[in-house]
Every structure is written in structure tokens, then in C-alpha cells.
C-alpha positions in Angstrom: 0.2 -0.2 0.0 2.8 2.7 1.0 4.6 1.9 -2.3 1.6 2.3 -4.2 1.2 5.6 -2.6 4.8 6.4 -3.0 4.1 6.0 -7.0 1.3 8.0 -7.1 3.1 10.7 -5.4 6.1 10.6 -8.0 3.2 10.7 -10.8 1.9 13.8 -9.6 5.3 15.3 -9.2 5.9 14.2 -13.0 2.9 15.6 -14.3 3.1 18.8 -12.6 7.1 19.0 -13.9 5.4 18.1 -17.6 3.0 20.8 -17.5 5.3 23.2 -16.4 7.4 22.3 -19.1 5.0 22.3 -21.5 3.4 25.6 -20.5 4.7 28.4 -23.3 4.8 31.8 -23.1 2.9 33.6 -25.6 4.5 34.7 -28.6 4.2 37.6 -30.9 4.1 36.1 -34.8 4.5 39.8 -36.2 7.4 40.9 -37.1 8.7 44.7 -36.6 7.6 46.5 -39.3 6.8 49.8 -41.3 3.5 51.6 -42.3 2.7 54.5 -43.9 -1.2 56.5 -44.1 -2.2 59.5 -45.4 -3.6 62.1 -43.6 -7.3 61.9 -42.4 -7.4 58.3 -43.2 -7.7 55.0 -40.8 -4.2 53.5 -39.3 -4.5 49.6 -38.8 -2.0 48.4 -36.6 -2.1 44.4 -36.0 -0.5 41.8 -34.0 -0.5 38.1 -34.4 -0.5 36.5 -30.9 0.1 32.7 -30.5 -1.0 31.1 -27.3 -2.4 33.9 -25.3 -4.7 32.3 -22.9 -4.7 34.4 -19.4 -2.2 37.1 -20.8 -3.1 40.3 -22.4 -2.0 42.6 -25.5 -1.1 46.3 -24.5 -0.4 48.4 -26.9 2.2 51.6 -26.2 3.5 54.8 -28.1 6.9 55.6 -27.7 7.5 59.1 -26.7 10.9 59.9 -28.2 10.7 63.8 -26.1 10.5 61.7 -22.8 12.1 58.6 -24.3 9.3 56.7 -22.4 6.2 54.7 -23.8 2.6 55.2 -22.3 -0.2 52.9 -22.9 -2.9 53.1 -24.9 -5.0 49.8 -24.0 -4.5 46.5 -22.4 -6.8 44.2 -23.5 -9.6 45.3 -24.9 -9.6 48.1 -22.4 -8.6 52.0 -23.9 -6.3 53.8 -21.6 -6.4 57.0 -23.8 -9.5 59.3 -24.0 -8.8 59.7 -27.3 -12.1 58.6 -29.3 -10.0 58.0 -32.6 -8.7 55.0 -31.2 -10.1 51.6 -31.1 -9.2 48.1 -30.3 -10.4 44.8 -32.0 -9.5 41.1 -31.8 -10.6 37.8 -33.3 -9.4 34.4 -33.0 -8.2 32.4 -36.1 -7.7 28.8 -34.4 -7.6 27.6 -31.1 -3.9 29.2 -30.5 -3.9 31.9 -32.6 -5.7 35.5 -32.3 -5.1 38.8 -34.1 -5.4 42.1 -32.2 -5.4 45.4 -34.2 -5.2 49.1 -32.8 -7.3 51.4 -35.2 -6.7 55.1 -35.5 -9.0 56.9 -37.1 -9.0 60.4 -38.9 -5.1 60.6 -38.8 -3.0 63.7 -38.0 0.6 64.1 -37.6 1.0 64.2 -34.2 0.0 60.4 -34.6 3.6 59.7 -36.1 5.7 57.5 -33.9 6.3 54.2 -32.7 3.9 51.8 -31.4 4.8 48.6 -29.4 2.4 45.2 -29.2 3.8 43.8 -25.6 2.6 40.8 -23.7 4.1 40.8 -20.1 4.3 39.4 -16.8 6.6 39.2 -13.9 8.8 36.6 -15.7 9.1 37.5 -19.1 7.7 39.7 -21.8 7.4 39.9 -25.5 7.1 42.9 -28.1 7.5 44.1 -31.7 7.5 47.7 -32.6 5.6 49.3 -35.4 6.4 52.4 -37.1 3.7 54.5 -38.1 4.2 57.1 -40.9 1.7 59.8 -41.5 2.3 61.7 -44.6 0.3 64.6 -46.5 -0.9 63.9 -49.9 1.8 65.4 -52.3 1.6 66.5 -56.1 4.2 67.9 -58.4 2.9 69.4 -61.8 3.7 69.2 -64.7 5.8 65.7 -64.4 7.6 65.8 -67.5 8.2 69.1 -69.4 10.0 69.7 -72.8 10.6 73.6 -74.0 12.9 75.6 -75.9 15.6 77.8 -74.6 14.2 81.3 -73.0 10.9 79.8 -72.4 9.0 81.1 -68.7 9.3 77.6 -66.6 7.0 77.3 -63.5 6.7 73.9 -61.4 4.0 73.4 -58.4 4.5 71.2 -55.6 1.4 71.0 -53.6 0.6 69.4 -50.0 -3.3 69.2 -48.9 -3.5 70.3 -45.8 -6.9 69.4 -44.3 -6.5 72.2 -41.9 -3.3 71.1 -40.1 -0.8 73.4 -38.5 0.2 75.0 -42.2 2.9 77.3 -40.6 4.7 74.5 -39.0 5.2 72.9 -42.7 6.5 75.9 -44.9 10.2 74.8 -43.8 10.1 71.6 -44.2 9.7 72.1 -48.3 12.7 71.5 -50.4 14.0 71.6 -53.8 16.6 69.6 -55.4 18.4 69.3 -59.0 20.3 66.7 -60.8 21.4 67.0 -64.1 24.3 66.1 -66.3 24.8 69.5 -67.4 27.7 71.6 -65.5 24.8 73.9 -63.0 25.6 77.5 -64.4 22.1 78.9 -62.9 22.3 82.2 -61.1 20.5 83.2 -58.4 18.1 85.7 -60.7 17.2 82.5 -62.7 15.1 80.4 -60.1 12.7 81.7 -58.3 10.3 79.8 -55.1 7.2 81.3 -53.6 5.0 79.6 -51.2 1.2 80.2 -50.2 -1.6 79.0 -48.7 -4.4 78.2 -50.7 -8.0 76.3 -50.1 -6.2 74.0 -47.4 -3.3 73.6 -49.3 -0.1 74.5 -49.3 1.9 75.4 -52.9 5.7 75.7 -53.5 6.1 77.0 -56.9 9.3 77.0 -58.6 9.8 79.5 -61.6 12.9 79.8 -63.8 13.0 82.8 -65.7 14.3 82.3 -69.6 15.1 78.5 -69.1 18.8 77.4 -70.7 19.6 74.1 -71.8 21.9 73.9 -68.6 18.6 74.1 -66.5 17.7 70.5 -68.2 17.5 67.8 -65.7 15.7 66.4 -62.6 14.1 68.7 -60.6 12.7 67.3 -57.1 10.1 68.5 -54.8 10.7 67.2 -50.9 8.4 66.8 -48.1 10.0 64.7 -45.3 10.4 61.0 -46.6 8.2 61.9 -49.8 9.6 63.1 -53.0 7.9 64.0 -56.3 9.9 64.2 -59.5 9.6 66.6 -62.7 12.4 65.9 -65.7 12.8 69.2 -67.6 14.4 69.1 -71.2 15.6 72.5 -72.5 16.5 72.5 -76.1 16.1 73.9 -79.4 13.1 72.7 -81.7 
């Protein structure tokens, strides 16, 4: 009888050890990635989790000014009062679940690093999602063929949707790349910026375009680039 009880005790201990070793901490199968969305659109940040069980998915946003991260949501409970944020989830199998942070009506201040994290006192896993918020941008015309002496005008426009217009003025820049020797004089090229109907337009004009103005003219705003090919030659 005593031997039977000892065997039972060893069996219980073995089962406890087995269940402990088989218990896995949740995994985040999504890898760190970048996303780019336009202003006023909806950003959808997704985190694919395996074996979540009783743990919680927590979303953070990293603040580069303080080097700290502040929580946006734990599970389906939002910690932010900003009503543009929401959390949703669904299961694709007994082990797999997908958690989504959605941000509606994006504005430039939403740009930054977001963290999807699962943690307890013993371990933690997380991935980063880099959200870039861009302002719709066009450059017109995209190709221009003119004769020497022609007055050339290129218009680069950003659609602002009532955001901080003045702060954007210094962020628009023009670049020129050409196989020709750049003989441009200060009076040749003029750049003017103006606001009109919720858009900022930077206009580049070339007085009396010459052959050495031929090349690629690029309008740059942060990570966005739009280019025009200008060809100046005698017809």
C-alpha cells in the first residue's frame, strides 16, 4: 500500500513538471514593420499572437521627447481618452488571435513608434510598428519640354486638411540633378510658397530657361519625393 502511494506521489510530481515545461509563454508572430498612411485616413496596426491564454495584449506609444512609452490599451480596455482610437480582436484558431489597434482621422502628431507587448513578472515579448503619417502631395507638370528662353513654372502642392500650416513651410525643399554643368544664377530660379483652399503650394519658376536647366527637379517633404523631368533644347 505504501509503495502504491509513493508511486502516486511521484506520478503527480512528474505530471506537474511536465505541465510546467509544456506551458509556453505567448508568442508574437508579427515582426517589426513600417506602415505609411495619409492624413485623415485610418491606420490599422495588427499584432498576431499565439498561445495568449490568460495574458493580455498591451499597446504602447513611444514618446521620443521623454524616451518613455505610455499605454494606450490593455486587452480591450482603452487607456486613452482620444475617441479616435479603438481595439478589436478575433481568433483564427484555438492558439492564434489577432489584435488590432485602429486610429481614425490620422493627423501628423499620430506619427511615431507603437509597441504591441505581452508581459508578466517573469517574461515579456514585444514588437514595434513604425507609423508614418504623410500629407498627400503632387508635383505638376511631371514632364516638361521647352525651348531656351521659355518661362518655366513647377508647382508642388501639399493638401493640409487644416493642420498646422505655418510649421510646414520650412519642410518643403527643392533639389536639382543634371548631367549638365549647373550654370544657374540666383536670379534664374525663384521659389514662392502660398496657402490656398487647405493646400500649401511651393512654386519654382525659372526665368528664361536654358539648356543647363535640363535635368531632374525634385520637391521633397520629409520622406516624400516628387520629381519632374525638364528638357530645354532647341526645337
